[in-house]
FIMIMI-226999 format. One record per residue: x, y, z of N, C-alpha, C in turn; residue number from 1. Coordinates in steps of 0.05 Angstrom, whole numbers. Example, Ala and Ser with C-alpha at 12.3 -4.5 7.8 and 13.67 -1.06 7.14 Angstrom:
% residues 2
<<264,-114,156>,<246,-90,156>,<264,-66,156>,1>;
<<257,-45,142>,<273,-21,143>,<258,1,157>,2>;
***
This chain:
% residues 302
<<907,498,200>,<889,475,180>,<917,448,186>,1>;
<<911,434,196>,<925,405,204>,<921,396,170>,2>;
<<952,386,166>,<961,374,142>,<952,354,130>,3>;
<<940,342,111>,<929,328,104>,<934,298,112>,4>;
<<972,292,107>,<979,266,118>,<1000,280,132>,5>;
<<998,255,158>,<1024,266,178>,<1043,234,170>,6>;
<<1067,243,163>,<1088,221,157>,<1101,219,182>,7>;
<<1104,196,198>,<1126,190,218>,<1148,171,214>,8>;
<<1174,187,218>,<1190,167,221>,<1201,170,245>,9>;
<<1208,137,254>,<1217,133,282>,<1250,128,280>,10>;
<<1268,148,288>,<1291,142,273>,<1314,128,302>,11>;
<<1327,112,293>,<1350,94,304>,<1377,97,299>,12>;
<<1398,101,304>,<1426,102,300>,<1426,93,275>,13>;
<<1418,117,243>,<1414,100,224>,<1435,134,208>,14>;
<<1454,146,217>,<1469,157,207>,<1464,164,177>,15>;
<<1487,141,168>,<1480,143,145>,<1464,137,123>,16>;
<<1436,133,134>,<1410,132,120>,<1385,153,125>,17>;
<<1388,164,147>,<1368,182,156>,<1369,200,139>,18>;
<<1384,209,125>,<1382,238,103>,<1363,234,76>,19>;
<<1373,209,64>,<1363,193,47>,<1334,188,62>,20>;
<<1330,181,76>,<1293,175,91>,<1282,213,80>,21>;
<<1286,225,92>,<1284,250,97>,<1284,268,72>,22>;
<<1300,259,56>,<1286,278,34>,<1264,261,7>,23>;
<<1268,234,6>,<1247,213,8>,<1218,230,13>,24>;
<<1215,244,35>,<1191,253,41>,<1184,282,29>,25>;
<<1219,295,34>,<1213,328,34>,<1207,325,4>,26>;
<<1211,316,-15>,<1212,313,-48>,<1183,303,-56>,27>;
<<1171,296,-43>,<1144,277,-54>,<1130,299,-69>,28>;
<<1110,281,-91>,<1104,294,-111>,<1072,315,-101>,29>;
<<1065,303,-77>,<1044,312,-59>,<1055,326,-30>,30>;
<<1049,347,-39>,<1067,366,-21>,<1048,373,10>,31>;
<<1018,366,20>,<1012,366,38>,<1010,347,68>,32>;
<<1030,350,76>,<1033,332,100>,<1063,348,115>,33>;
<<1053,337,138>,<1073,340,161>,<1095,313,162>,34>;
<<1117,324,175>,<1143,305,178>,<1147,302,201>,35>;
<<1138,287,225>,<1143,281,246>,<1158,259,247>,36>;
<<1192,266,266>,<1211,251,269>,<1224,253,298>,37>;
<<1226,230,306>,<1230,220,334>,<1243,206,332>,38>;
<<1272,214,351>,<1291,201,347>,<1294,184,379>,39>;
<<1307,156,377>,<1300,142,395>,<1314,126,404>,40>;
<<1334,158,413>,<1359,155,444>,<1387,154,412>,41>;
<<1386,150,391>,<1405,149,375>,<1443,150,390>,42>;
<<1465,137,385>,<1479,149,396>,<1509,152,373>,43>;
<<1499,152,361>,<1516,158,328>,<1503,197,320>,44>;
<<1507,196,297>,<1506,225,288>,<1482,229,275>,45>;
<<1462,207,283>,<1429,212,259>,<1423,242,275>,46>;
<<1418,251,300>,<1414,275,305>,<1430,304,293>,47>;
<<1457,301,277>,<1464,316,267>,<1455,320,240>,48>;
<<1446,290,229>,<1442,293,207>,<1416,305,201>,49>;
<<1395,291,221>,<1370,309,222>,<1355,349,221>,50>;
<<1378,350,240>,<1381,375,235>,<1392,398,220>,51>;
<<1406,386,202>,<1411,400,174>,<1387,404,156>,52>;
<<1376,396,160>,<1350,403,145>,<1327,412,161>,53>;
<<1327,435,150>,<1308,457,156>,<1277,467,126>,54>;
<<1252,454,138>,<1230,453,129>,<1210,456,141>,55>;
<<1189,482,141>,<1161,483,162>,<1148,462,168>,56>;
<<1146,436,152>,<1130,417,153>,<1148,403,168>,57>;
<<1172,403,177>,<1190,380,194>,<1188,383,227>,58>;
<<1181,367,235>,<1180,372,268>,<1191,347,279>,59>;
<<1218,361,295>,<1235,343,309>,<1234,346,344>,60>;
<<1236,310,347>,<1237,313,381>,<1256,293,386>,61>;
<<1268,282,401>,<1285,267,420>,<1274,255,445>,62>;
<<1281,230,452>,<1274,215,462>,<1293,195,476>,63>;
<<1293,175,503>,<1312,154,514>,<1306,142,499>,64>;
<<1321,115,496>,<1310,97,484>,<1281,76,493>,65>;
<<1274,73,480>,<1252,63,486>,<1240,32,461>,66>;
<<1251,23,449>,<1249,17,423>,<1226,25,410>,67>;
<<1233,17,379>,<1209,20,352>,<1186,25,361>,68>;
<<1174,4,374>,<1138,7,381>,<1132,36,397>,69>;
<<1149,30,408>,<1135,55,434>,<1148,87,418>,70>;
<<1162,84,402>,<1173,106,387>,<1146,117,369>,71>;
<<1144,96,350>,<1124,93,334>,<1093,108,345>,72>;
<<1091,96,372>,<1070,106,380>,<1066,124,384>,73>;
<<1084,145,399>,<1094,172,406>,<1093,189,379>,74>;
<<1096,186,356>,<1096,198,332>,<1068,197,333>,75>;
<<1055,178,328>,<1038,179,314>,<1010,190,332>,76>;
<<1019,189,362>,<1003,209,388>,<996,237,374>,77>;
<<1024,252,362>,<1021,270,355>,<1015,293,320>,78>;
<<1006,259,314>,<1001,272,289>,<977,280,282>,79>;
<<975,299,263>,<945,318,264>,<937,316,228>,80>;
<<943,299,225>,<935,288,189>,<911,274,192>,81>;
<<893,274,169>,<874,253,163>,<893,229,152>,82>;
<<909,231,153>,<921,199,141>,<948,191,155>,83>;
<<961,174,160>,<980,172,173>,<991,149,156>,84>;
<<1026,155,160>,<1046,147,139>,<1078,136,148>,85>;
<<1085,114,158>,<1105,110,168>,<1128,103,141>,86>;
<<1147,118,162>,<1177,111,141>,<1192,103,159>,87>;
<<1209,75,166>,<1233,71,180>,<1261,88,171>,88>;
<<1270,95,192>,<1302,111,177>,<1322,111,161>,89>;
<<1310,84,152>,<1325,68,135>,<1323,66,110>,90>;
<<1293,74,103>,<1281,58,87>,<1269,91,66>,91>;
<<1268,82,41>,<1269,114,25>,<1240,107,10>,92>;
<<1222,130,13>,<1196,123,-9>,<1203,129,-43>,93>;
<<1190,123,-59>,<1188,135,-81>,<1176,160,-82>,94>;
<<1182,183,-100>,<1173,215,-104>,<1141,213,-100>,95>;
<<1128,190,-120>,<1100,196,-125>,<1089,180,-103>,96>;
<<1099,159,-80>,<1079,144,-58>,<1061,159,-43>,97>;
<<1061,180,-36>,<1039,193,-18>,<1014,203,-33>,98>;
<<1022,213,-62>,<998,216,-76>,<983,191,-95>,99>;
<<1000,174,-98>,<984,141,-109>,<973,133,-79>,100>;
<<969,139,-66>,<967,123,-33>,<946,145,-25>,101>;
<<945,167,-29>,<915,186,-25>,<901,184,-51>,102>;
<<903,181,-69>,<888,168,-89>,<870,146,-83>,103>;
<<877,124,-72>,<877,106,-77>,<859,101,-51>,104>;
<<858,126,-27>,<838,115,-7>,<817,140,-13>,105>;
<<823,152,-18>,<801,178,-31>,<773,172,-30>,106>;
<<751,173,-26>,<724,163,-33>,<722,140,-39>,107>;
<<740,122,-36>,<730,95,-45>,<735,81,-18>,108>;
<<726,86,18>,<728,81,37>,<748,58,41>,109>;
<<763,55,35>,<806,42,40>,<810,58,61>,110>;
<<812,46,89>,<819,64,105>,<857,55,111>,111>;
<<856,29,101>,<893,24,102>,<900,16,73>,112>;
<<924,19,72>,<941,11,42>,<960,11,41>,113>;
<<973,-18,29>,<1005,-17,24>,<1012,-24,-4>,114>;
<<1032,-32,-9>,<1042,-41,-43>,<1066,-53,-39>,115>;
<<1073,-62,-61>,<1099,-81,-63>,<1125,-63,-56>,116>;
<<1147,-78,-46>,<1170,-65,-34>,<1192,-70,-57>,117>;
<<1215,-53,-59>,<1232,-50,-72>,<1252,-61,-64>,118>;
<<1274,-80,-55>,<1293,-93,-33>,<1320,-77,-44>,119>;
<<1325,-65,-29>,<1353,-50,-29>,<1380,-51,-8>,120>;
<<1403,-62,-18>,<1431,-60,-3>,<1430,-29,14>,121>;
<<1454,-34,33>,<1465,-11,36>,<1479,13,24>,122>;
<<1481,6,-2>,<1480,26,-26>,<1467,30,-42>,123>;
<<1441,26,-35>,<1420,24,-51>,<1414,8,-74>,124>;
<<1430,-1,-80>,<1421,-28,-103>,<1406,-45,-97>,125>;
<<1392,-42,-121>,<1366,-61,-117>,<1375,-93,-117>,126>;
<<1366,-119,-96>,<1368,-144,-109>,<1355,-149,-119>,127>;
<<1361,-161,-152>,<1352,-169,-164>,<1346,-196,-176>,128>;
<<1365,-208,-161>,<1369,-242,-167>,<1344,-248,-160>,129>;
<<1334,-263,-174>,<1310,-282,-170>,<1313,-311,-150>,130>;
<<1335,-311,-147>,<1344,-331,-132>,<1356,-325,-102>,131>;
<<1358,-303,-98>,<1359,-290,-73>,<1344,-293,-48>,132>;
<<1350,-308,-22>,<1334,-324,-12>,<1310,-303,-3>,133>;
<<1311,-277,-2>,<1288,-250,12>,<1268,-251,-14>,134>;
<<1282,-253,-40>,<1263,-263,-61>,<1240,-279,-69>,135>;
<<1260,-298,-58>,<1236,-315,-64>,<1217,-331,-39>,136>;
<<1230,-314,-16>,<1212,-305,3>,<1175,-299,1>,137>;
<<1184,-271,-17>,<1170,-248,-21>,<1159,-259,-42>,138>;
<<1161,-277,-62>,<1154,-294,-83>,<1132,-312,-80>,139>;
<<1133,-322,-51>,<1128,-339,-45>,<1090,-325,-29>,140>;
<<1099,-310,-14>,<1079,-302,-5>,<1056,-288,-31>,141>;
<<1069,-268,-47>,<1055,-256,-59>,<1038,-278,-78>,142>;
<<1054,-304,-89>,<1046,-327,-113>,<1015,-333,-87>,143>;
<<1020,-333,-63>,<993,-343,-47>,<976,-326,-49>,144>;
<<982,-300,-44>,<962,-283,-44>,<938,-284,-76>,145>;
<<948,-284,-90>,<940,-289,-123>,<930,-314,-123>,146>;
<<935,-338,-112>,<920,-364,-113>,<901,-361,-94>,147>;
<<899,-352,-68>,<881,-347,-50>,<853,-326,-52>,148>;
<<869,-298,-63>,<850,-281,-72>,<837,-273,-41>,149>;
<<845,-283,-22>,<846,-277,9>,<863,-259,23>,150>;
<<863,-233,28>,<882,-219,54>,<890,-233,70>,151>;
<<870,-233,83>,<875,-239,114>,<889,-272,110>,152>;
<<879,-288,92>,<894,-312,83>,<917,-318,77>,153>;
<<920,-295,61>,<954,-285,45>,<974,-278,83>,154>;
<<959,-262,96>,<982,-252,111>,<977,-272,137>,155>;
<<963,-294,136>,<965,-314,154>,<997,-334,146>,156>;
<<1005,-326,117>,<1021,-340,104>,<1048,-327,114>,157>;
<<1046,-309,111>,<1072,-288,109>,<1066,-259,112>,158>;
<<1077,-238,124>,<1076,-212,125>,<1085,-196,98>,159>;
<<1058,-201,82>,<1056,-187,52>,<1072,-158,47>,160>;
<<1060,-145,75>,<1067,-111,73>,<1098,-109,77>,161>;
<<1107,-126,94>,<1141,-132,99>,<1151,-114,114>,162>;
<<1138,-90,118>,<1157,-79,140>,<1138,-46,150>,163>;
<<1134,-39,172>,<1121,-11,175>,<1126,18,155>,164>;
<<1142,17,142>,<1143,36,119>,<1130,38,100>,165>;
<<1113,19,94>,<1090,-1,75>,<1068,16,94>,166>;
<<1062,16,117>,<1038,25,114>,<1021,56,127>,167>;
<<1002,51,103>,<991,84,105>,<964,72,109>,168>;
<<953,83,128>,<923,89,140>,<912,115,147>,169>;
<<882,109,150>,<869,138,163>,<875,142,185>,170>;
<<877,163,197>,<881,173,228>,<853,151,239>,171>;
<<834,160,225>,<807,148,243>,<816,115,251>,172>;
<<825,98,227>,<823,72,225>,<852,71,246>,173>;
<<873,89,254>,<898,76,268>,<886,78,293>,174>;
<<866,104,305>,<856,106,328>,<838,80,335>,175>;
<<823,72,319>,<815,50,326>,<823,34,335>,176>;
<<847,17,319>,<865,-7,316>,<884,-4,346>,177>;
<<884,20,351>,<901,20,380>,<924,26,377>,178>;
<<944,29,397>,<966,25,394>,<990,-2,379>,179>;
<<1018,2,370>,<1028,-16,363>,<1037,-34,382>,180>;
<<1038,-65,388>,<1035,-79,412>,<1074,-76,418>,181>;
<<1076,-89,435>,<1097,-96,449>,<1114,-122,431>,182>;
<<1111,-128,400>,<1132,-150,402>,<1150,-136,385>,183>;
<<1176,-135,395>,<1196,-125,392>,<1200,-128,362>,184>;
<<1197,-153,347>,<1201,-157,320>,<1177,-161,301>,185>;
<<1158,-167,305>,<1138,-168,296>,<1110,-151,295>,186>;
<<1119,-120,306>,<1095,-112,320>,<1085,-94,289>,187>;
<<1092,-100,271>,<1081,-96,244>,<1067,-115,237>,188>;
<<1072,-136,235>,<1053,-160,227>,<1029,-160,247>,189>;
<<1039,-159,269>,<1014,-158,291>,<991,-133,279>,190>;
<<995,-111,275>,<977,-82,274>,<966,-88,250>,191>;
<<993,-94,224>,<974,-106,197>,<946,-124,200>,192>;
<<957,-147,213>,<935,-175,221>,<912,-165,237>,193>;
<<916,-138,251>,<895,-134,266>,<877,-108,246>,194>;
<<885,-98,228>,<870,-82,218>,<857,-87,194>,195>;
<<870,-119,181>,<849,-135,162>,<825,-146,179>,196>;
<<827,-160,206>,<807,-167,222>,<788,-150,229>,197>;
<<799,-121,233>,<779,-101,240>,<759,-93,220>,198>;
<<777,-90,196>,<771,-80,168>,<763,-92,145>,199>;
<<745,-118,149>,<758,-131,122>,<742,-117,97>,200>;
<<754,-121,77>,<751,-111,51>,<754,-79,50>,201>;
<<776,-70,78>,<774,-33,70>,<802,-41,68>,202>;
<<816,-58,67>,<849,-55,70>,<865,-67,38>,203>;
<<868,-48,26>,<878,-45,-9>,<904,-58,-4>,204>;
<<914,-74,-24>,<941,-84,-24>,<941,-66,-52>,205>;
<<960,-51,-58>,<968,-46,-86>,<980,-63,-101>,206>;
<<980,-90,-110>,<992,-105,-121>,<1011,-99,-144>,207>;
<<1001,-74,-164>,<1015,-72,-186>,<1029,-42,-183>,208>;
<<1042,-31,-160>,<1055,-21,-150>,<1080,-24,-128>,209>;
<<1106,-7,-138>,<1136,-13,-118>,<1142,20,-116>,210>;
<<1124,23,-83>,<1129,51,-83>,<1143,58,-54>,211>;
<<1160,30,-49>,<1178,35,-19>,<1200,29,-24>,212>;
<<1230,37,-25>,<1256,19,-25>,<1256,10,15>,213>;
<<1259,-19,11>,<1262,-32,37>,<1297,-38,43>,214>;
<<1305,-31,48>,<1327,-38,63>,<1341,-65,69>,215>;
<<1349,-80,62>,<1362,-106,67>,<1392,-101,78>,216>;
<<1398,-102,105>,<1428,-95,109>,<1444,-123,102>,217>;
<<1461,-122,95>,<1487,-139,82>,<1504,-144,107>,218>;
<<1502,-135,131>,<1515,-148,162>,<1491,-163,180>,219>;
<<1461,-162,167>,<1451,-188,177>,<1457,-217,176>,220>;
<<1461,-220,213>,<1468,-248,207>,<1443,-265,229>,221>;
<<1449,-292,225>,<1438,-313,242>,<1440,-297,266>,222>;
<<1423,-299,292>,<1428,-291,319>,<1397,-301,332>,223>;
<<1405,-302,368>,<1370,-303,375>,<1351,-297,364>,224>;
<<1345,-275,347>,<1334,-263,348>,<1313,-273,327>,225>;
<<1326,-288,314>,<1319,-303,284>,<1304,-323,301>,226>;
<<1304,-331,333>,<1289,-356,349>,<1269,-338,353>,227>;
<<1275,-317,368>,<1238,-304,380>,<1221,-294,358>,228>;
<<1238,-285,335>,<1218,-269,308>,<1188,-295,312>,229>;
<<1207,-323,308>,<1198,-343,301>,<1175,-345,313>,230>;
<<1176,-349,347>,<1168,-349,363>,<1146,-336,365>,231>;
<<1145,-308,362>,<1134,-285,359>,<1106,-296,332>,232>;
<<1122,-302,318>,<1108,-311,288>,<1082,-328,293>,233>;
<<1090,-352,308>,<1079,-378,313>,<1053,-368,327>,234>;
<<1058,-351,357>,<1040,-339,367>,<1017,-323,350>,235>;
<<1031,-308,327>,<1014,-289,319>,<992,-307,291>,236>;
<<997,-321,284>,<990,-331,259>,<969,-350,279>,237>;
<<976,-363,301>,<959,-381,324>,<925,-358,331>,238>;
<<930,-338,339>,<922,-324,349>,<904,-307,321>,239>;
<<910,-309,297>,<892,-292,276>,<877,-315,274>,240>;
<<896,-342,259>,<880,-359,252>,<850,-364,271>,241>;
<<848,-373,300>,<829,-374,307>,<804,-348,313>,242>;
<<814,-322,311>,<801,-307,306>,<784,-302,286>,243>;
<<801,-318,259>,<771,-318,242>,<755,-349,242>,244>;
<<763,-359,256>,<736,-378,260>,<712,-375,277>,245>;
<<681,-384,269>,<668,-379,288>,<670,-389,325>,246>;
<<661,-375,336>,<672,-381,365>,<657,-412,374>,247>;
<<650,-427,363>,<639,-460,375>,<654,-481,363>,248>;
<<676,-469,342>,<695,-488,328>,<720,-475,344>,249>;
<<728,-448,356>,<760,-456,357>,<775,-464,373>,250>;
<<754,-486,393>,<774,-502,412>,<782,-519,396>,251>;
<<765,-537,373>,<775,-550,350>,<793,-546,348>,252>;
<<792,-528,327>,<819,-524,322>,<839,-512,335>,253>;
<<837,-514,360>,<858,-498,373>,<881,-522,373>,254>;
<<855,-542,399>,<881,-574,403>,<879,-583,369>,255>;
<<861,-581,358>,<876,-604,327>,<889,-594,314>,256>;
<<902,-567,325>,<924,-558,308>,<950,-557,326>,257>;
<<950,-560,344>,<970,-563,373>,<977,-595,365>,258>;
<<954,-611,368>,<967,-629,357>,<991,-646,336>,259>;
<<975,-638,317>,<989,-638,297>,<1023,-627,290>,260>;
<<1017,-601,309>,<1051,-586,308>,<1069,-606,337>,261>;
<<1047,-618,353>,<1062,-640,368>,<1068,-669,358>,262>;
<<1055,-680,332>,<1059,-696,317>,<1084,-686,294>,263>;
<<1090,-660,279>,<1118,-654,265>,<1147,-660,280>,264>;
<<1139,-649,310>,<1157,-651,331>,<1174,-679,335>,265>;
<<1152,-694,330>,<1159,-722,349>,<1153,-746,314>,266>;
<<1143,-739,296>,<1150,-751,275>,<1185,-747,272>,267>;
<<1188,-721,268>,<1224,-713,257>,<1240,-725,280>,268>;
<<1234,-726,314>,<1255,-742,333>,<1253,-775,317>,269>;
<<1233,-780,309>,<1231,-807,310>,<1247,-810,291>,270>;
<<1244,-799,259>,<1260,-803,239>,<1289,-792,246>,271>;
<<1294,-783,264>,<1323,-773,265>,<1341,-802,282>,272>;
<<1321,-813,304>,<1330,-826,318>,<1336,-860,284>,273>;
<<1320,-870,272>,<1315,-887,263>,<1340,-890,238>,274>;
<<1340,-852,224>,<1360,-848,214>,<1377,-829,216>,275>;
<<1390,-827,226>,<1413,-802,248>,<1428,-797,228>,276>;
<<1435,-804,202>,<1451,-791,176>,<1434,-786,166>,277>;
<<1408,-785,169>,<1397,-770,145>,<1370,-745,156>,278>;
<<1381,-717,163>,<1365,-709,172>,<1333,-699,158>,279>;
<<1318,-695,158>,<1310,-684,145>,<1293,-649,139>,280>;
<<1305,-644,107>,<1299,-609,114>,<1267,-603,110>,281>;
<<1247,-624,104>,<1221,-620,96>,<1204,-630,120>,282>;
<<1194,-617,140>,<1175,-637,162>,<1147,-640,153>,283>;
<<1138,-655,148>,<1107,-664,122>,<1090,-652,143>,284>;
<<1089,-660,174>,<1063,-655,183>,<1059,-619,187>,285>;
<<1073,-609,176>,<1064,-575,182>,<1059,-578,149>,286>;
<<1054,-593,133>,<1040,-590,109>,<1008,-606,113>,287>;
<<1013,-636,127>,<986,-632,141>,<972,-620,155>,288>;
<<985,-599,161>,<966,-576,182>,<956,-552,161>,289>;
<<966,-550,145>,<955,-538,128>,<927,-554,109>,290>;
<<930,-573,95>,<925,-585,90>,<886,-587,98>,291>;
<<895,-605,125>,<871,-610,147>,<858,-572,153>,292>;
<<876,-560,151>,<860,-532,166>,<842,-525,143>,293>;
<<859,-524,118>,<838,-515,90>,<810,-530,94>,294>;
<<810,-552,90>,<789,-563,92>,<769,-568,108>,295>;
<<785,-565,132>,<759,-558,159>,<747,-530,155>,296>;
<<761,-506,150>,<751,-478,153>,<725,-484,128>,297>;
<<738,-500,109>,<711,-497,81>,<694,-504,92>,298>;
<<690,-537,107>,<670,-549,114>,<651,-536,136>,299>;
<<665,-519,149>,<650,-502,174>,<643,-480,164>,300>;
<<655,-470,145>,<639,-440,136>,<627,-439,111>,301>;
<<626,-461,93>,<606,-463,70>,<576,-458,85>,302>;
***
């Protein structure tokens, strides 16, 4: 008989953290699961740590490095459970995560669920300072969701799910959505937007539960990845914003939003030339774009 839940861990160079990730699955209060670990060509001691665990529910595979999205897709293709749960090899589940997510989904028509996350550092200490940049970003996204009460709109504001480690879904929904895209930094964001768009009202945000520890590495620094990630973010938001608009009106939204973004750049350049010593930190055209799109959507969809 197939296990009810298939937990998949894509592992890559997380020798220090993979043990805690595995144990957080094996120690779940809900025990009807299989654990599939795919090592994506790690060059450190990740494999040695994985092989110290002996449990009949654990299956381990090694492959040459293929990036996270391909690794997740391979692991999901081997899953046999009714539900699929993903855990990155540096994150940790709370012991009751699977139990609470199954309860949420069973019998309620929910095909995908996610919770709040607990941000931690490399030493498992929670980031509790409300002024920390990540906590400010996360609170802003949550506040937007509670203000609009619309999950799709909330995700256009930001990735409220945060990480693939927070993704729990039915195998049938996963099959219908298809594979994770080849976006290196935002494959999880694209996936959850597709899920919400395909299954409106059947994706549940358990906003009163914090059931996964999300690791923010202290060594992270600003790099070219920050530029690539934001470029991908821009394209995703544009794509899924237009997907929510009836076909006859999409061209208006596309042309208008493109022009507003151009104006934002032009205004910034003009102000910089007029006042070179006063570089603006807030760009008003983006706010105007947000206001204009809200007004336009209310009018067209009412």
